[in-house]
C-alpha positions in Angstrom: 0.0 0.0 -0.1 2.7 2.4 0.9 4.4 1.8 -2.5 1.2 2.6 -4.5 0.7 5.8 -2.4 4.3 7.2 -2.9 4.3 6.1 -6.7 0.9 7.9 -7.0 2.1 11.1 -5.4 5.3 11.2 -7.3 3.6 10.7 -10.6 1.1 13.4 -9.7 3.9 15.6 -8.7 5.6 15.2 -12.2 2.2 15.9 -13.9 1.6 18.9 -11.8 5.3 20.1 -12.7 4.7 19.5 -16.3 1.5 21.6 -16.4 3.8 24.5 -16.2 5.2 23.7 -19.6 1.6 23.7 -21.2 1.6 27.2 -23.1 -2.2 26.8 -23.7 -5.0 24.6 -23.3 -5.0 21.8 -25.8 -1.3 21.9 -26.3 1.3 19.3 -25.1 4.0 19.8 -22.4 7.5 20.1 -23.4 8.5 17.7 -20.6 6.5 14.8 -19.1 8.3 13.5 -15.9 5.4 11.3 -14.9 6.5 8.9 -17.8 9.9 8.3 -16.1 8.1 7.6 -12.9 5.9 4.9 -14.5 8.8 3.4 -16.7 10.8 3.0 -13.6 8.0 1.4 -11.4 7.4 -1.4 -14.0 11.0 -2.0 -14.4 11.7 -2.1 -10.8 8.5 -4.0 -9.5 7.2 -5.7 -12.5 4.4 -5.1 -15.2 1.6 -5.4 -12.8 2.5 -2.3 -11.2 1.5 -0.6 -14.4 -2.1 -0.7 -13.0 -1.3 2.0 -10.5 -1.0 4.6 -13.6 -4.7 5.2 -14.3 -5.3 6.3 -10.7 -2.7 9.5 -10.8 -3.8 10.2 -14.5 -7.4 10.5 -13.6 -6.6 12.6 -10.5 -4.1 14.9 -12.6 -7.0 15.7 -14.9 -9.6 16.3 -11.9 -7.1 18.4 -9.9 -4.7 20.1 -12.3 -5.4 19.6 -16.0 -9.2 19.6 -16.8 -9.9 17.9 -20.1 -12.9 16.9 -22.0 -14.6 13.6 -20.8 -14.0 12.3 -24.5 -10.2 12.5 -24.1 -10.1 10.7 -20.6 -9.9 7.0 -22.1 -7.3 8.1 -24.5 -5.1 9.7 -21.9 -5.3 6.7 -19.6 -4.7 4.1 -22.4 -1.7 6.2 -23.5 0.0 6.3 -20.3 -0.9 2.6 -19.3 -0.3 0.8 -22.6 2.8 2.8 -23.4 4.2 1.9 -20.1 3.8 -1.8 -20.5 5.0 -1.6 -24.2 8.2 0.1 -23.0 8.5 -2.6 -20.3 8.4 -5.6 -22.6 10.8 -4.1 -25.2 13.3 -3.3 -22.4 13.2 -6.6 -20.8 13.4 -8.5 -24.2 16.7 -7.0 -24.7 18.2 -6.6 -21.0 16.5 -9.7 -19.3 14.3 -9.4 -16.2 16.9 -7.5 -14.2 18.3 -4.2 -15.1 22.1 -4.0 -14.9 24.5 -1.2 -14.9 26.0 -1.7 -18.5 25.9 -0.4 -22.0 23.5 -3.1 -23.2 21.1 -2.3 -20.4 21.4 1.4 -21.4 20.5 0.4 -25.0 17.6 -1.6 -23.8 16.4 1.0 -21.7 16.6 3.6 -24.5 14.8 1.3 -26.9 12.0 0.6 -24.3 11.9 4.5 -23.8 11.5 5.1 -27.5 8.7 2.5 -27.6 6.9 4.0 -24.8 7.2 7.6 -25.9 6.0 6.7 -29.4 3.1 4.7 -28.6 1.9 7.1 -26.0 2.2 10.0 -28.5 0.1 7.9 -31.0 -2.7 7.2 -28.7 -2.6 10.8 -27.2 -2.6 12.4 -30.4 -5.5 10.3 -31.7 -7.2 11.4 -28.4 -6.7 15.1 -28.9 -8.2 14.7 -32.3 -11.0 12.8 -31.3 -12.1 15.1 -28.5 -11.5 18.2 -30.7 -8.5 19.5 -28.7 -6.3 19.7 -31.7 -8.1 21.6 -34.4 -5.1 22.5 -36.4 -3.7 20.6 -39.5 -0.3 20.0 -38.0 -0.9 16.9 -35.8 2.5 15.8 -36.4 3.6 18.6 -34.0 1.3 17.5 -31.1 2.8 13.9 -31.9 6.4 15.1 -31.7 5.9 17.3 -28.7 4.1 14.5 -26.8 6.7 11.8 -27.8 9.8 13.8 -27.1 8.3 15.3 -23.7 7.9 11.7 -22.6 11.2 10.5 -23.8 12.9 13.3 -22.0 10.8 12.7 -18.8 12.0 9.1 -19.0 15.8 10.1 -19.4 15.6 12.5 -16.7 13.7 10.3 -14.1 14.0 6.7 -14.6 17.7 6.0 -14.3 17.6 7.9 -10.8 14.6 6.1 -9.6 15.9 2.6 -10.7 19.1 3.4 -8.7 17.4 4.8 -5.5 15.0 2.0 -5.3 17.3 -1.0 -5.8 16.9 -3.7 -3.3 19.9 -4.9 -1.2 19.7 -8.4 -2.7 19.8 -7.3 -6.3 22.0 -4.5 -5.6 24.9 -6.3 -7.1 23.5 -6.3 -10.5 23.1 -2.4 -10.4 25.9 -1.1 -8.1 29.4 -1.4 -9.1 31.8 -1.6 -6.2 35.1 -0.3 -6.7 37.6 2.6 -6.0 36.4 6.0 -6.8 37.5 9.5 -6.3 38.2 11.0 -3.0 35.8 13.1 -1.0 37.9 16.1 -1.6 37.5 15.8 -5.3 33.5 15.4 -4.7 33.7 18.6 -2.8 35.3 20.5 -5.5 32.7 19.0 -7.9 29.8 20.2 -5.7 31.3 23.6 -5.6 31.7 23.8 -9.3 28.1 22.5 -9.9 26.8 25.3 -7.1 28.8 28.1 -9.0 27.5 27.0 -12.4 23.7 27.7 -11.6 24.2 31.6 -11.0 26.8 31.8 -13.8 24.5 30.1 -16.2 21.6 32.1 -15.3 23.4 35.5 -15.1 25.2 35.2 -18.4 21.9 34.2 -20.1 20.4 37.2 -18.9 22.8 39.4 -20.5 22.6 37.7 -23.9 20.6 34.6 -25.2 23.7 33.7 -27.2 25.5 32.7 -24.3 22.9 30.3 -23.0 23.7 27.9 -25.8 27.5 27.9 -25.2 27.0 27.7 -21.2 25.2 24.4 -21.8 28.7 22.9 -22.0 29.4 23.7 -18.3 26.8 21.4 -16.8 27.7 18.7 -19.5 31.4 19.0 -18.5 30.5 18.4 -14.9 28.3 15.4 -15.7 31.1 13.7 -17.8 33.4 14.6 -15.0 31.2 12.6 -12.6 30.6 9.8 -14.9 34.4 9.1 -15.3 35.3 9.5 -11.6 32.2 9.2 -9.2 29.8 6.6 -8.3 26.9 6.0 -10.6 24.6 7.9 -8.2 26.3 11.2 -8.8 25.7 10.7 -12.5 22.0 9.8 -12.7 21.1 12.4 -10.1 23.2 15.1 -11.6 21.8 14.3 -15.1 18.1 14.5 -13.8 18.8 17.8 -11.9 20.4 19.4 -14.9 17.6 18.3 -17.3 15.1 19.8 -14.9 16.9 23.0 -14.5 17.4 23.5 -18.3 14.0 22.4 -19.1 12.4 24.6 -16.7 14.3 27.6 -17.7 13.7 27.1 -21.4 9.8 26.5 -20.8 9.4 29.2 -18.6 11.5 31.8 -20.6 14.0 32.4 -17.7 17.8 33.1 -17.8 17.9 34.1 -21.4 16.0 31.0 -22.7 13.0 31.3 -24.6 10.1 28.7 -25.1 10.1 27.7 -28.6 7.2 28.4 -30.8 8.2 27.1 -34.1 7.8 23.3 -34.6 11.2 22.9 -35.8 12.7 24.8 -32.9 10.7 22.6 -30.6 11.8 19.4 -32.2 15.4 20.6 -32.2 15.3 21.6 -28.5 13.8 18.3 -27.4 16.2 16.3 -29.5 19.2 18.4 -28.0 17.8 17.8 -24.5 17.7 13.9 -25.0 21.1 13.9 -26.3 22.4 16.2 -23.6 20.9 13.7 -20.8 22.1 10.5 -22.9 25.8 11.3 -23.1 26.9 11.2 -19.7 24.5 8.3 -18.9 26.1 6.1 -21.6 29.4 7.2 -20.7 28.8 6.2 -16.9 27.3 2.9 -18.0 30.3 2.0 -20.1 32.7 2.9 -17.4 30.8 1.2 -14.6 30.7 -1.9 -16.9 34.4 -1.7 -17.3 34.8 -1.4 -13.6 32.6 -4.2 -12.9 34.4 -6.5 -15.3 37.9 -5.4 -13.8 36.5 -6.1 -10.4 35.2 -9.6 -11.5 38.6 -10.5 -13.0 40.2 -9.4 -9.7 37.8 -11.5 -7.6 38.6 -14.4 -9.9 42.2 -13.9 -9.4 42.1 -14.0 -5.5 39.3 -16.6 -5.0 39.5 -20.4 -5.1 37.0 -21.5 -7.6 36.0 -24.8 -5.9 35.2 -23.4 -2.4 34.7 -19.8 -3.0 37.4 -18.9 -0.4 40.2 -16.4 -1.0 43.1 -18.3 -2.4 46.7 -18.1 -1.7 47.3 -14.6 -3.3 44.6 -13.2 -1.0 46.2 -15.0 2.0 49.7 -13.5 1.5 48.2 -9.9 1.1 46.0 -10.6 4.2 49.2 -11.4 6.1 50.8 -8.4 4.9 48.1 -6.2 6.1 47.9 -7.9 9.5 51.7 -7.3 10.0 51.2 -3.6 9.3 48.6 -3.1 12.3 51.0 -2.0 14.8 50.6 -3.7 18.3 47.9 -6.3 17.5 48.3 -10.1 18.3 47.5 -12.7 15.6 47.6 -16.4 15.0 48.3 -18.0 11.6 47.1 -21.5 11.0 48.4 -23.9 8.2 45.9 -26.7 8.0 46.5 -30.0 6.0 43.8 -32.7 5.6 45.1 -36.1 6.3 44.7 -39.0 4.0 42.5 -37.0 1.5 44.3 -39.0 -1.3 42.9 -42.1 0.1 39.3 -40.9 -0.6 40.4 -39.6 -4.0 41.9 -42.9 -5.0 39.1 -45.2 -3.7 36.0 -43.2 -4.0 36.8 -40.8 -6.6 38.0 -37.1 -7.0 34.3 -35.9 -7.2 33.9 -37.2 -3.4 37.2 -35.6 -2.5 36.2 -32.2 -4.0 32.9 -32.2 -2.1 34.5 -32.9 1.2 36.8 -30.0 0.5 33.9 -27.7 -0.1 32.3 -28.8 2.9 35.3 -28.5 5.1 35.8 -25.0 3.7 32.2 -24.2 4.8 32.9 -25.6 8.2 36.0 -23.6 8.7 34.2 -20.3 7.9 31.5 -21.1 10.5 34.1 -22.0 13.2 36.4 -19.0 12.7 33.4 -16.5 12.1 34.2 -13.0 12.6 37.4 -13.7 14.7 39.7 -14.4 11.7 39.7 -15.2 7.9 39.8 -18.4 6.0 41.8 -19.3 2.9 42.4 -22.3 0.5 46.1 -22.2 -0.4 46.4 -25.6 -2.1 44.8 -28.9 -3.0 44.0 -30.1 0.7 45.6 -27.1 2.5 43.8 -24.3 4.0 45.2 -21.2 6.1 43.3 -19.3 8.9 44.5 -15.9 9.8 43.2 -15.1 13.3 43.0 -12.1 15.3 43.6 -12.2 18.9 45.9 -13.7 21.8 48.0 -16.8 21.4 45.7 -18.5 23.9 42.7 -17.6 21.8 44.4 -19.0 18.8 45.2 -22.0 20.2 41.7 -22.6 21.5 40.4 -21.9 17.8 42.9 -24.3 16.4 41.9 -27.0 18.8 38.0 -26.4 18.1 38.7 -26.5 14.3 40.6 -29.7 14.8 37.9 -31.5 16.8 35.1 -30.1 14.5 36.8 -31.7 11.4 37.6 -34.8 13.0 33.7 -35.3 14.2 32.4 -33.8 10.8 30.7 -36.3 8.5 29.3 -36.0 4.8 27.3 -38.3 3.1 28.5 -39.3 -0.4 26.2 -41.9 -2.4 26.0 -44.7 0.1 29.1 -43.9 2.0 30.0 -41.5 4.8 33.2 -39.4 4.3 35.5 -38.0 7.1 39.0 -36.9 7.6 41.2 -35.5 10.2 43.6 -32.4 9.8 47.2 -31.8 10.8 47.6 -28.1 12.1 50.6 -25.9 12.4 50.1 -22.7 14.5 52.4 -19.8 14.6 51.4 -16.6 16.7 52.8 -13.2 16.0 52.7 -9.6 17.1 52.4 -7.0 14.2 55.5 -5.1 15.2 58.4 -6.0 13.4 57.3 -9.6 12.2 58.8 -11.0 9.1 56.3 -12.6 6.8 58.3 -15.0 4.9 59.9 -16.4 8.2 56.2 -16.5 9.8 54.9 -18.5 6.9 57.8 -21.0 7.2 57.3 -21.5 10.8 53.5 -22.2 10.3 54.2 -24.6 7.3 56.9 -26.4 9.3 54.7 -26.8 12.3 52.1 -28.4 10.0 54.4 -30.7 8.4 55.7 -31.8 11.8 52.3 -32.5 12.9 51.5 -34.6 9.9 54.8 -36.6 10.4 53.9 -37.6 13.8 50.8 -39.1 12.9 48.3 -36.3 12.0 45.1 -35.1 13.7 47.1 -33.1 16.1 48.4 -29.3 16.5 51.9 -28.4 16.6 52.8 -24.9 17.6 55.7 -23.4 15.8 58.8 -22.6 17.9 60.1 -19.2 17.1 63.4 -20.2 18.0 65.8 -20.7 14.9 66.7 -24.2 15.4 63.3 -25.9 14.3 63.1 -23.8 11.2 66.7 -24.3 10.3 66.3 -28.0 10.5 63.3 -28.0 8.2 64.8 -25.4 5.8 68.1 -27.9 5.7 65.8 -30.9 4.9 64.2 -28.8 2.2 67.4 -27.8 0.6 68.4 -31.5 0.5 65.2 -32.3 -1.4 66.2 -29.7 -3.9 69.6 -30.8 -4.2 68.3 -34.5 -4.8 66.0 -33.3 -7.6 69.0 -31.4 -9.2 71.3 -34.6 -8.6 68.6 -36.7 -10.5 68.3 -34.1 -13.4 72.1 -33.8 -13.8 73.3 -37.4 -13.4 75.2 -36.9 -10.1 74.2 -40.1 -8.5 76.7 -43.0 -8.7 77.1 -46.5 -7.5 79.7 -48.3 -5.2 79.9 -51.9 -4.7 80.4 -53.8 -1.2 81.2 -57.6 -1.4 79.1 -60.0 0.6 81.4 -62.9 1.4 80.6 -66.5 2.6 81.8 -67.6 6.2 82.0 -71.2 5.2 84.9 -73.0 3.6 83.1 -73.3 0.0 84.3 -70.6 -2.2 81.8 -68.2 -3.7 80.5 -69.2 -7.3 80.7 -65.6 -8.3 80.7 -62.0 -7.1 78.3 -61.5 -4.5 77.8 -57.8 -3.6 75.3 -55.0 -2.7 75.0 -51.9 -4.8 75.3 -48.6 -2.6 74.2 -45.4 -3.8 76.5 -42.1 -3.6 75.7 -38.5 -4.5 78.4 -36.4 -6.0 78.5 -32.6 -4.7 78.6 -30.5 -7.8 80.5 -27.8 -6.0 83.3 -29.8 -4.0 83.2 -33.1 -5.9 82.7 -35.0 -2.7 80.9 -38.3 -2.9 78.1 -38.3 -0.2 76.9 -41.3 1.6 73.2 -42.1 1.7 72.8 -41.2 5.4 73.3 -37.5 4.3 70.3 -37.4 1.6 68.1 -40.5 2.1 66.1 -39.2 5.3 65.3 -35.9 3.2 64.4 -38.1 0.2 62.0 -40.2 2.3 60.5 -37.1 4.0 59.6 -35.3 0.7 58.4 -38.3 -1.3 61.3 -38.6 -3.4 62.3 -42.3 -2.6 60.5 -43.8 -5.4 62.3 -41.7 -8.0 65.7 -42.6 -6.4 64.8 -46.2 -6.6 63.9 -46.1 -10.2 67.2 -44.2 -11.0 69.3 -46.7 -9.0 67.8 -49.6 -10.9 68.4 -48.0 -14.2 71.9 -47.4 -13.4 72.7 -50.8 -12.0 70.9 -52.7 -14.9 72.1 -50.4 -17.4 75.8 -50.5 -16.4 75.7 -54.5 -16.1 73.8 -54.6 -19.3 76.5 -52.6 -21.2 79.3 -54.9 -19.8 78.4 -58.4 -20.4 81.8 -59.7 -19.4 81.2 -58.1 -15.7 77.7 -59.2 -15.7 79.0 -62.8 -16.4 80.8 -62.8 -13.1 77.9 -61.8 -11.0 76.4 -64.4 -8.8 74.1 -62.0 -6.8 73.9 -58.3 -6.8 71.6 -56.5 -4.1 69.7 -53.5 -4.7 67.9 -51.6 -1.8 64.2 -50.3 -2.2 62.6 -47.8 -0.1 59.6 -48.1 1.8 57.6 -45.8 -0.5 58.4 -48.2 -3.4 57.0 -51.0 -1.7 53.4 -49.5 -1.7 53.5 -47.7 -5.1 51.9 -49.7 -7.8 53.3 -47.8 -10.5 56.8 -48.6 -9.2 55.9 -52.1 -8.9 54.7 -52.3 -12.5 57.9 -50.5 -13.6 60.2 -52.9 -11.7 58.7 -56.1 -13.2 58.7 -54.6 -16.7 62.3 -53.5 -16.3 63.4 -57.1 -15.1 61.5 -58.8 -18.1 63.1 -56.3 -20.5 66.6 -56.8 -19.4 68.9 -59.3 -21.0 70.6 -60.1 -17.6 69.3 -63.2 -15.8 66.7 -62.4 -13.1 68.5 -64.9 -10.8 71.4 -62.4 -10.3 69.1 -59.8 -8.9 68.3 -59.5 -5.2 66.1 -56.7 -3.7 66.6 -55.7 -0.3 63.8 -54.3 1.9 63.6 -53.3 5.5 61.3 -55.1 7.8 59.5 -52.1 8.9 58.8 -51.0 5.0 57.4 -54.5 4.4 54.8 -54.7 7.2 53.7 -51.0 6.1 51.5 -53.0 3.5 52.2 -56.5 4.1 49.8 -57.9 1.3 51.2 -55.6 -1.6 54.8 -56.3 -0.4 54.2 -60.2 -0.4 52.5 -59.7 -4.0 55.6 -57.9 -5.2 58.1 -60.5 -3.6 56.0 -63.5 -5.2 56.0 -61.8 -8.6 59.7 -61.2 -8.8 60.6 -64.4 -7.2 58.5 -66.2 -9.9 60.9 -64.4 -12.5 63.8 -65.8 -10.7 64.8 -62.7 -8.5 65.8 -63.1 -4.8 64.7 -60.9 -1.7 66.5 -60.2 1.4 65.0 -58.7 4.6 67.4 -55.9 5.5 68.1 -54.7 9.1 66.5 -57.8 10.6 65.9 -58.0 14.2 65.2 -54.1 14.9 61.6 -54.1 13.8 58.6 -54.4 16.2 57.3 -57.5 14.2 60.3 -59.5 13.5 59.4 -63.2 13.8 55.6 -62.7 13.6 55.8 -62.0 9.7 58.4 -64.6 8.6 56.0 -66.9 7.1 54.2 -64.2 5.1 57.3 -62.7 3.9 58.8 -65.2 1.5 62.3 -63.9 1.3 65.6 -65.6 0.6 68.0 -63.8 3.1 68.0 -62.4 6.6 70.4 -59.6 7.0 71.0 -59.3 10.6 71.2 -55.7 11.9 74.8 -54.3 12.4 73.8 -53.2 15.9 73.8 -56.9 17.1 77.1 -57.6 15.3 79.0 -54.7 16.9 78.2 -55.8 20.4 78.6 -59.7 19.7 81.8 -59.9 22.0 80.5 -57.9 24.8 76.9 -58.7 24.9 75.3 -62.4 25.6 71.9 -61.0 24.5 73.3 -60.0 21.1 74.9 -63.4 20.7 71.7 -65.0 21.8 69.7 -62.9 19.2 72.2 -63.8 16.3 72.1 -67.4 17.1 68.1 -67.4 17.2 67.9 -65.6 14.1 70.3 -68.0 12.4 68.5 -71.1 13.7 65.1 -69.8 12.7 66.5 -68.9 9.1 67.8 -72.4 8.7 64.6 -74.0 9.9 63.0 -71.9 7.1 65.7 -72.9 4.6 66.9 -69.2 4.6 70.4 -67.8 4.6 71.7 -65.2 6.9 74.0 -62.3 6.1 75.8 -60.5 9.2 76.1 -56.8 8.5 79.0 -54.3 9.6 81.5 -56.9 10.3 84.5 -55.0 11.3 87.1 -57.6 11.8 88.1 -61.2 10.9 87.7 -62.2 14.4 84.1 -61.3 14.2 83.9 -63.8 11.3 85.0 -66.5 13.5 82.3 -66.0 16.1 79.9 -65.5 13.3 80.9 -68.8 11.8 80.6 -70.6 15.1 77.0 -69.2 15.5 76.1 -70.7 12.2 75.8 -67.4 10.1 76.2 -67.9 6.3 77.5 -64.6 4.9 79.3 -61.5 6.1 79.3 -58.0 4.9 81.4 -55.1 6.4 84.5 -52.7 6.3 86.5 -55.7 8.0 85.9 -57.7 4.7 85.6 -55.3 1.9 85.4 -51.6 2.0 82.8 -50.1 -0.8 84.6 -49.0 -3.9 83.1 -47.6 -7.2 81.8 -49.9 -9.9 84.7 -49.5 -12.1 87.3 -50.2 -9.6 85.4 -53.3 -8.2 85.2 -54.9 -11.5 88.5 -53.7 -12.7 89.4 -54.6 -16.3 85.8 -55.9 -16.8 84.2 -52.5 -16.5 85.3 -51.4 -20.0 81.8 -51.4 -21.9 81.4 -53.8 -24.6 81.5 -52.3 -28.1 78.1 -51.7 -29.5 76.9 -53.9 -32.4 75.1 -52.7 -35.4 72.8 -55.0 -37.6 
C-alpha cells in the first residue's frame, strides 16, 4: 500500500510540474516527468505495477489539468499501454533484471522510444477525437508528446531505478570499486553550485551565451561519469535536465520557449542527447569497472570453495603485520589422507569434502579471523587475538573436522587435519619467516601421525632443521636431473669353506657434490628423500643405473652371482613402481637370478599384502629378496611366514656388540636357527674384523658384509678391467 501511495504521489507531482510547460489549453507539454516514474515502476517492481498509472492520471485531470470527457480514455490508455509496451521491449533486450551496462542502457532507451512513441500515437489520436487539436499539424502534437515523454524518462528513470534498488539485487546495478576522494567530490559540488548562478546571469545578458554555457553542466556530468559512483551521474543528469528544461519552458535566464515546430523538435532532441551522453559514458565506465572487479575477484578466489586463495592470503598477512601492536595467529591446516578418498571413491567425492570443510572452517572462525584455501588439501586461517585464543580456535577446528561427516552416495566421508600454529605480534614480524614457521609446524604435525596441533617454535633451530631438509630435497632433484648419482659395490662373502660361485655384492648409492666433488653417503640425503616423497624416484634411478651398467658390460655381468639393490618403503606400496620394476626385469637381458632386492622389515609390514605380492611376482621371475636390518623391527618373527624372502640380513647393532653382549649373541643365534629352519640364509652386516667372522661362523651365520672384509668402492674399481663397456653392435 505504501508503495502505491508514494508512486501515485510522485506521478502526480511530475504531472503537476509538467503543467507549467503547457503554453495553452489543448497543447502538449514539452516535458512529462510522470512517464519516467511509470517506466521506473514497472522495471523495478514488474508489469503488474502499471495498473497504478490510471489513478494518478485521472487525479491529475481532476485536480490540475481538466480535459473533455472524451479525452480521458485516450489519456489513461496512452499512459498505461505505453508503459507496458516499453517494459516488454526493454526486458526482451536486457532480461528481467536491469544492470548497469551499455547493453542495459541500450535496452532502456529502446523501451523508452517504444513507450514515448506509442503514448504519443494514442494521445494524439485522443486530442483529435476530443477536438482538442483543431489544427492541421497533428505531427507537431505527436512530436511534442513523444519527445516530452522521452525527456521525462531520460531525466527520472535512471535515478529512480538506482534509488529503489533492493539490497539483494544491488550487485546487479551497483558497481563496487575505487572511486575518487571526498575532496574531489567536494570540488565538484562547489563547481556545480557556481554553475547555476553563472548560467543564469550570463543568459540574462545575452541569449547567445545560453547555448554555449550548456557545455558547463555537460562537462560536470562527464566528470562525474568518469570519476564518481553512478549515483552522482544519474542524479546530476536528472537535476540538470530539470533546470535547463524549466528555464527554457518558463523563458528564464535568457532562454525562450520554442514557438516554431522545428525549434521545438531541435530543442527536445538536443535535451535528449544532452541527458544521454553522460549516462551512456557512466554505463560504459561502470561496466568496465565491474569487469575489472570480477577479474580481480577471480584472481584471488578459489573456484571450488569460494574462499580467498593463496594470493589473497599473502596480502592479508601483510595487512595484519601492518597493524601495529595487534596479536594474531596463523594456522596452516592440511587434511590427512585425503588422497585415499580420491583414489578409492573418486575425486568428485574429495572435492565435495573439501568444499564442505571450507564451509565448516568459515563457520568455526566467524568474525574472529579469515579462512583461505591455499592448495589442494591445504587451508590457512588468519586469526585476530591472543595466542591462547588462537590455540583454542585451532583445537576447536581440529575437533570439528574430526567429528564432521558428509554423505556421499551410500558412504560417509570424513577426514582429520594436521595443524601448524604460529602466533605473532604485528610489530616487526617477518612474513616469509612466519609462513615458513607455520608450514613447518604443520609438516611436523603430519609427520608424527596427523590429527594434532603443532605450535611453531620461534627459536631458529626448528626452522633451520626444516629448511636444511628442504634444501636437501632440492639438491636430490638437481642430482637426478644432472646425473650426479653414482654406485659403489661392497662384497658379501661366505663364512664357510666353500668358495663363492661368483661375485656377490650390494649396490650402494652415492651422490656427488657438484661444488666440491665430494661423494656423499646415503645417510646425508636418504632421510630428506623419504621425508619429501622422493624415494620412488631414487629407486627408479638406481635400478636403471645398476641394470644399465651391467647390461653394457656382459663380461662383468657374467661374473655376478648375486647383486643386491635396496628399495625404499615408499616403493613397496607404489603400484606404478612395482609395474615399472617387473617390466624392467622382464626387458633386461640379464638373468633375473642375479638380482636380489633388499627391503627393510618395517617397510615390508607397512603394507604386508602388497609387499608379498611384489615378492611373489619377482621371485617367480627368478629374483631373490633379502630382509634388511632384521631384528630391529617391532614385528620380527611374526611375519616370517608371510614374507617369503631368501636372506635375513642381521642388523649391525647386534654384530658390533657380539663380543660383549650375551643378549646380542643369543639374538644372532636365534635368527640363524630360525632362518635355517625356514631354509633361508643369513647375512651379518657391519662386520669389522676377521675375529668377528670366526664368532659368526661358530653361530652358524652364512655370509658377512662389512668394512672388515671389503670397503665399498666404485663400480669401475670393483670390476677392474671388466668395467670397460662392450662395443655396440650394428645390424
